[in-house]
C-alpha positions in Angstrom: -63.7 -79.6 -153.9 -65.4 -81.0 -157.0 -63.9 -80.0 -160.4 -66.0 -79.1 -163.4 -65.9 -82.6 -165.0 -67.2 -84.1 -161.8 -69.9 -81.5 -161.5 -70.9 -82.1 -165.1 -71.1 -85.8 -164.5 -73.2 -85.5 -161.4 -75.5 -83.0 -163.1 -76.0 -85.4 -166.1 -77.3 -88.1 -163.7 -80.4 -85.9 -163.0 -82.1 -87.2 -166.1 -82.4 -90.6 -164.4 -84.2 -89.1 -161.4 -88.0 -89.4 -161.4 -88.4 -85.9 -160.1 -85.5 -83.9 -161.5 -84.4 -80.9 -159.4 -84.6 -77.3 -160.5 -81.1 -75.9 -160.7 -80.4 -72.4 -159.5 -76.9 -71.0 -160.2 -75.7 -68.1 -158.1 -72.5 -66.4 -159.4 -70.9 -64.3 -156.7 -70.9 -65.0 -153.0 -70.1 -61.6 -151.5 -71.5 -59.8 -148.5 -75.0 -59.4 -150.0 -75.4 -63.1 -150.8 -75.9 -64.6 -147.3 -79.7 -64.1 -147.0 -80.2 -65.0 -150.7 -78.5 -68.3 -150.3 -80.2 -69.1 -147.0 -83.6 -68.4 -148.4 -83.1 -70.7 -151.3 -81.7 -73.5 -149.0 -84.7 -73.1 -146.7 -87.0 -73.5 -149.8 -85.0 -76.3 -151.5 -86.8 -79.3 -150.1 -90.3 -77.9 -150.6 -89.6 -76.5 -154.1 -87.2 -79.3 -155.2 -84.2 -77.0 -155.7 -80.5 -77.6 -156.1 -78.4 -74.4 -155.5 -74.9 -74.1 -157.0 -72.9 -71.1 -155.7 -69.9 -70.1 -157.8 -67.2 -67.6 -157.0 -63.5 -67.1 -157.4 -63.2 -68.5 -153.9 -65.6 -70.8 -152.2 -64.8 -69.6 -148.6 -67.9 -67.5 -148.1 -70.3 -69.8 -149.9 -69.0 -72.9 -147.9 -69.6 -71.0 -144.7 -73.2 -70.3 -145.6 -74.0 -73.6 -147.2 -72.4 -75.8 -144.6 -73.2 -79.5 -145.3 -76.6 -78.8 -146.9 -77.5 -81.7 -149.2 -79.2 -79.5 -151.8 -76.3 -77.1 -152.4 -72.7 -77.0 -153.8 -70.0 -74.4 -153.8 -67.8 -74.3 -156.9 -65.0 -72.1 -158.2 -66.0 -70.0 -161.1 -63.8 -67.4 -162.7 -66.3 -65.3 -164.6 -63.6 -64.5 -167.2 -63.1 -68.2 -167.9 -65.5 -68.8 -170.7 -65.4 -72.6 -170.4 -66.1 -72.6 -166.6 -68.8 -70.0 -167.0 -70.6 -71.8 -169.9 -70.5 -75.3 -168.2 -72.1 -73.9 -165.1 -74.8 -71.8 -166.9 -75.7 -74.7 -169.2 -76.7 -76.8 -166.2 -78.8 -74.1 -164.6 -82.5 -73.4 -165.0 -82.1 -69.8 -163.8 -78.9 -67.7 -163.1 -78.6 -65.2 -160.3 -75.6 -62.8 -160.9 -74.4 -61.2 -157.7 -71.2 -60.0 -159.4 -70.2 -56.3 -159.6 -72.4 -54.7 -162.2 -69.8 -54.4 -164.9 -69.4 -58.2 -165.0 -73.1 -59.1 -165.6 -73.0 -58.7 -169.4 -70.9 -61.8 -170.2 -73.2 -63.9 -168.0 -76.2 -62.3 -169.6 -75.0 -63.2 -173.1 -74.5 -66.8 -172.1 -78.0 -66.9 -170.6 -79.4 -65.7 -174.0 -77.3 -68.3 -175.9 -78.4 -71.2 -173.6 -82.0 -70.0 -173.0 -81.7 -69.3 -169.2 -83.6 -66.7 -167.1 -81.5 -64.2 -165.2 -81.8 -62.1 -162.1 -79.5 -59.3 -160.9 -79.8 -56.5 -158.3 -77.9 -54.0 -160.4 -79.0 -51.1 -162.5 -79.8 -51.9 -166.1 -76.8 -51.0 -168.2 -77.0 -50.0 -171.9 -75.4 -53.3 -172.8 -78.0 -55.2 -170.8 -80.9 -53.2 -172.3 -79.6 -54.1 -175.8 -80.4 -57.8 -175.0 -84.1 -57.1 -174.5 -85.2 -58.2 -178.0 -83.3 -61.4 -177.8 -84.7 -62.1 -174.3 -88.2 -61.5 -175.5 -87.8 -63.6 -178.6 -86.6 -66.5 -176.4 -89.2 -65.9 -173.7 -86.6 -65.2 -171.1 -87.2 -63.1 -168.0 -84.1 -60.9 -167.3 -85.1 -59.2 -164.0 -82.7 -56.4 -162.9 -82.8 -53.7 -160.1 -84.4 -56.1 -157.7 -82.2 -55.5 -154.6 -82.8 -52.8 -152.0 -81.9 -49.6 -153.9 -82.5 -50.2 -156.7 -85.3 -52.8 -156.0 -87.3 -52.3 -152.9 -87.5 -48.6 -153.6 -89.1 -49.3 -157.0 -91.6 -51.9 -155.8 -92.7 -50.0 -152.7 -93.0 -46.7 -154.7 -94.9 -48.2 -157.5 -97.3 -49.9 -155.1 -98.4 -46.5 -153.8 -98.1 -44.6 -157.1 -100.4 -47.2 -158.8 -102.9 -47.0 -156.0 -103.0 -43.2 -156.1 -103.5 -43.2 -159.8 -106.2 -45.8 -159.6 -108.0 -43.5 -157.2 -108.0 -40.8 -159.9 -105.5 -38.5 -158.1 -102.8 -36.4 -159.7 -99.2 -36.8 -158.4 -97.6 -33.5 -157.4 -94.5 -34.7 -155.5 -92.4 -37.9 -155.2 -89.3 -37.9 -153.0 -87.4 -41.1 -152.1 -84.6 -41.7 -149.7 -82.5 -44.8 -148.8 -79.5 -45.4 -146.5 -77.4 -48.3 -145.4 -76.3 -47.4 -141.9 -75.1 -48.8 -138.7 -77.8 -49.8 -136.1 -78.0 -47.6 -133.0 -76.8 -50.4 -130.7 -73.6 -50.8 -132.8 -73.0 -47.1 -133.5 -69.7 -46.7 -131.8 -67.9 -43.9 -133.7 -68.3 -40.1 -134.1 -69.3 -40.5 -137.8 -72.3 -42.6 -136.9 -71.4 -44.8 -139.9 -69.8 -48.2 -140.8 -69.6 -49.9 -144.2 -72.5 -52.2 -144.8 -71.9 -52.6 -148.6 -69.1 -52.1 -151.1 -66.8 -49.4 -149.6 -65.6 -48.3 -153.0 -69.1 -47.3 -153.9 -69.4 -45.2 -150.7 -66.1 -43.4 -151.4 -67.1 -42.6 -155.0 -70.7 -41.7 -154.3 -72.0 -38.7 -156.2 -69.3 -38.6 -158.8 -69.7 -38.7 -162.6 -71.8 -35.6 -163.1 -74.0 -33.1 -161.3 -77.0 -34.4 -159.3 -80.2 -33.4 -161.0 -83.8 -33.3 -159.9 -86.9 -31.1 -160.3 -88.6 -29.0 -157.6 -92.0 -27.4 -158.2 -91.4 -27.4 -162.0 -87.8 -26.0 -161.8 -84.8 -28.2 -162.8 -82.1 -28.1 -160.2 -78.4 -29.2 -160.5 -75.8 -29.7 -157.7 -72.2 -30.1 -158.8 -70.1 -32.8 -157.0 -68.1 -30.2 -155.0 -71.3 -28.8 -153.5 -73.2 -32.1 -153.1 -72.5 -32.8 -149.4 -73.4 -29.3 -148.3 -76.9 -29.3 -150.0 -78.6 -31.9 -147.8 -82.2 -32.3 -146.6 -83.3 -33.1 -143.0 -85.5 -36.2 -142.4 -87.3 -37.8 -139.5 -88.1 -41.4 -140.1 -90.6 -43.7 -138.4 -89.4 -43.0 -134.9 -85.8 -44.0 -135.7 -84.3 -40.5 -135.3 -83.0 -37.6 -137.3 -81.3 -38.1 -140.6 -80.0 -36.1 -143.6 -80.0 -37.0 -147.3 -77.9 -35.8 -150.2 -79.2 -35.9 -153.8 -78.6 -39.0 -156.0 -76.9 -38.3 -159.3 -80.0 -38.5 -161.6 -83.5 -38.4 -160.1 -85.1 -37.5 -163.4 -84.6 -40.8 -165.2 -87.3 -42.4 -163.2 -90.0 -40.0 -164.3 -90.7 -42.1 -167.4 -90.1 -45.4 -165.6 -92.6 -44.6 -162.9 -95.1 -42.9 -165.3 -94.5 -39.5 -163.7 -93.4 -37.6 -166.8 -95.2 -34.4 -165.7 -94.7 -34.4 -161.9 -93.5 -31.0 -160.6 -91.3 -32.4 -157.9 -89.1 -35.5 -158.0 -86.1 -36.1 -155.8 -84.1 -39.2 -154.8 -81.5 -39.1 -152.1 -79.1 -41.1 -150.0 -79.6 -41.1 -146.2 -76.9 -40.6 -143.6 -77.0 -39.6 -139.9 -77.0 -35.8 -139.3 -73.5 -34.4 -139.5 -71.9 -37.1 -141.8 -72.1 -35.1 -145.0 -70.5 -32.0 -143.5 -67.5 -34.1 -142.4 -67.4 -36.1 -145.6 -67.1 -32.8 -147.5 -63.6 -32.4 -146.0 -62.4 -35.4 -148.1 -64.2 -34.0 -151.2 -62.7 -30.5 -150.9 -59.2 -32.0 -150.3 -59.4 -34.2 -153.4 -59.2 -37.5 -151.5 -62.1 -39.1 -153.3 -60.6 -38.6 -156.7 -60.2 -41.9 -158.6 -58.8 -40.5 -161.8 -55.1 -40.7 -161.2 -52.5 -42.7 -159.3 -50.2 -41.6 -156.5 -46.4 -42.2 -156.8 -44.9 -44.4 -154.2 -48.3 -44.9 -152.6 -47.4 -48.3 -151.0 -44.8 -46.6 -148.7 -47.0 -43.7 -147.5 -48.3 -43.3 -144.0 -51.7 -41.9 -143.3 -50.0 -38.6 -142.5 -48.1 -38.6 -145.8 -51.4 -39.1 -147.6 -53.1 -36.2 -146.0 -50.1 -34.0 -146.6 -50.3 -34.7 -150.4 -53.3 -32.3 -150.6 -51.9 -29.5 -148.5 -49.6 -26.6 -149.3 -45.9 -27.0 -148.6 -44.6 -25.4 -145.4 -41.2 -26.2 -143.8 -42.6 -25.1 -140.4 -46.3 -25.7 -140.1 -47.6 -29.2 -139.1 -50.0 -31.2 -141.2 -52.7 -30.7 -138.6 -52.2 -26.9 -138.6 -52.2 -26.7 -142.4 -55.4 -28.7 -142.7 -57.3 -26.7 -140.1 -56.2 -23.4 -141.6 -57.0 -24.5 -145.2 -60.5 -25.8 -144.3 -61.2 -23.3 -141.5 -61.8 -26.0 -138.9 -61.6 -25.0 -135.2 -59.7 -27.3 -132.9 -62.8 -27.8 -130.8 -65.0 -28.6 -133.8 -66.5 -32.1 -133.8 -65.3 -32.4 -137.4 -61.8 -32.3 -136.1 -62.5 -35.0 -133.6 -63.9 -37.1 -136.4 -60.6 -36.8 -138.4 -58.6 -37.7 -135.3 -60.8 -40.7 -134.7 -59.7 -42.1 -138.1 -56.0 -41.8 -137.1 -55.7 -39.7 -140.2 -52.5 -38.0 -139.0 -50.7 -41.2 -137.9 -47.1 -41.4 -139.0 -47.0 -45.2 -138.1 -49.9 -46.6 -140.1 -49.1 -47.3 -143.7 -51.4 -47.5 -146.8 -49.6 -50.6 -148.4 -51.4 -50.1 -151.8 -49.2 -49.9 -154.9 -50.0 -47.4 -157.6 -53.2 -46.5 -155.8 -55.6 -43.6 -156.5 -56.5 -41.1 -153.8 -59.9 -42.8 -153.5 -58.4 -46.2 -153.1 -56.1 -44.9 -150.4 -58.9 -43.2 -148.5 -61.0 -46.4 -148.8 -58.3 -48.4 -147.0 -58.0 -45.8 -144.2 -61.8 -45.9 -143.7 -62.0 -49.7 -143.8 -59.6 -49.8 -140.9 -62.2 -47.9 -138.8 -65.5 -48.6 -140.3 -65.6 -52.3 -140.9 -68.5 -54.1 -139.1 -67.3 -56.3 -136.2 -68.7 -59.8 -135.9 -71.6 -58.9 -133.7 -72.3 -55.5 -135.1 -75.7 -54.8 -136.6 -76.5 -52.6 -139.5 -79.7 -50.8 -140.5 -81.5 -50.1 -143.7 -83.7 -47.0 -143.7 -86.0 -46.0 -146.5 -88.6 -43.3 -146.9 -90.9 -42.2 -149.7 -93.1 -39.1 -149.8 -96.0 -38.9 -152.2 -97.8 -35.6 -152.7 -101.0 -35.7 -154.7 -104.3 -33.8 -155.4 -107.7 -35.5 -155.4 -111.1 -33.8 -155.6 -109.3 -30.4 -155.4 -107.6 -31.3 -152.1 -103.9 -31.8 -151.6 -102.7 -34.7 -149.5 -99.5 -36.5 -148.7 -98.5 -40.1 -147.9 -95.3 -41.0 -146.0 -94.1 -44.6 -146.5 -91.1 -45.8 -144.5 -89.1 -48.9 -143.7 -86.5 -49.7 -141.1 -84.7 -53.1 -141.0 -82.1 -54.1 -138.4 -79.5 -56.7 -139.3 -78.6 -59.7 -137.1 -74.8 -59.7 -137.3 -71.8 -59.2 -139.6 -73.0 -62.0 -141.9 -76.8 -61.7 -141.9 -76.9 -58.0 -142.3 -79.9 -55.8 -143.0 -78.2 -55.0 -146.3 -77.9 -58.7 -147.2 -81.5 -59.3 -146.2 -83.0 -56.4 -148.2 -80.8 -57.1 -151.3 -80.8 -60.9 -151.2 -84.4 -61.7 -150.3 -86.1 -59.8 -153.2 -83.5 -61.4 -155.5 -84.2 -64.9 -154.2 -88.0 -64.5 -154.2 -88.1 -63.1 -157.7 -85.8 -65.9 -159.0 -88.1 -68.6 -157.5 -91.3 -67.0 -158.8 -89.7 -66.8 -162.3 -88.6 -70.4 -162.0 -92.2 -71.4 -161.0 -93.8 -69.4 -163.9 -95.5 -66.9 -161.5 -93.5 -64.1 -163.1 -93.5 -64.7 -166.8 -93.5 -61.5 -168.8 -90.2 -61.8 -170.8 -87.6 -59.2 -171.5 -85.0 -57.0 -169.7 -86.9 -55.3 -167.0 -87.1 -53.8 -163.5 -89.7 -54.7 -160.9 -92.3 -52.0 -161.5 -95.4 -54.1 -162.6 -98.0 -55.5 -160.3 -97.2 -59.0 -161.6 -93.8 -58.5 -159.9 -94.1 -56.2 -157.0 -97.3 -57.4 -155.4 -96.3 -61.0 -154.6 -92.8 -60.1 -153.7 -93.7 -57.3 -151.3 -96.3 -59.6 -149.7 -93.8 -62.4 -149.1 -91.2 -60.0 -147.8 -93.5 -58.9 -145.0 -93.1 -62.4 -143.4 -89.4 -61.6 -143.1 -89.9 -58.3 -141.3 -89.5 -56.1 -144.5 -92.7 -54.1 -144.3 -93.4 -50.5 -145.1 -95.4 -48.3 -142.7 -97.7 -45.8 -144.2 -99.3 -42.7 -142.8 -101.1 -39.7 -144.2 -99.5 -36.3 -143.4 -100.4 -32.7 -144.3 -99.2 -31.8 -147.8 -96.0 -29.8 -147.4 -94.7 -29.7 -150.9 -91.0 -28.8 -151.2 -89.9 -27.3 -147.9 -86.8 -25.0 -148.3 -86.4 -24.9 -144.5 -85.3 -28.6 -144.6 -82.3 -27.9 -146.9 -78.8 -27.2 -145.5 -76.7 -24.7 -147.4 
């Protein structure tokens, strides 16, 4: 493996090349980076690109890069200022695939050294504060350009702008996205496997009540009720689904130019029945990440479950749980718990000073990790209700993408390809409006959505009768 002095030396030789290569630095080579790296490698000869992939370990990057002549995997500790700065200085554009909380140090370096930046993460306050500096230096800082956020923004704005251009008035916007297991790899009772960061799945919905607006009335769902207030969906011939509300659907009213829309709701998709079973963990307190469990590393799965149940010298853990949550022994929810080996006295957690959420995550990863040939599935649906010439109409726009295997997942494809395409278009000057932004302008979403169609990422639209908010679709 090359060290940084060797990399710096090799990079310095580029000034002697007649046609110097454009340098793309990718920081972070996790699960969502495979399609991103492959796309850029495939474009590297035609576009004269050199791709450097930096991570704390080069194992995953080496696997994807192979022996490609236009790429290099290097070790970068994002907290090592010297390593980080050397790599960023040599880049023409930086793609950060790090966890969201680590973007800001990379972003500050990009401002200092005059480099464009792309991330798939939500725009944080700290990132937003860099907007003036980015604009002043003419730098594009593109954020929220993955799948959700990302594809949801672009596909929604494409239809919203068209409806507005026709002179119509928006009455309803509902948007749903889910990372699921594909039907052919759906082998458990939960109809679910992890296709992205398991921690985010376990902590989903926390940090405040879900809020949205329905027919002009603000609605709030507290966390302890979130998974019992779900909506039924049928999507593009792919089956029946349910969705629970995202934490804040209202913040995108201004972003999408829908300040006065009567109904706006954004939700997360799961297969029908998942949320009711997940609610067991919520009610027990297993998803809590605010405190640590004593002696967690020595606990069995059974010990962990028993933490949240009343003391009884005679009743079994199983009996106490069924009694507490009123679950019948022949209920499919009970079968789902048994499938996870939740009451095993042999399996141990092996996590020191862990929170309940961390312990639950490990238990679930034992059962819900994709196997090598498993395929995942991304499902997205938008509903647009509008009025034109006194008549109410509705458009349904939906997307279904199936992954290839454990490496080239639908999640990696729908996150990585928009990131990669945006980065290349910024590098080529085709996207040039500077500043900290998300992909909601025609300059950004039109060319990216068009190119994504060649990779099977294409939305299907159809007009349906205007239904408005249908209370019959809501559970609980």
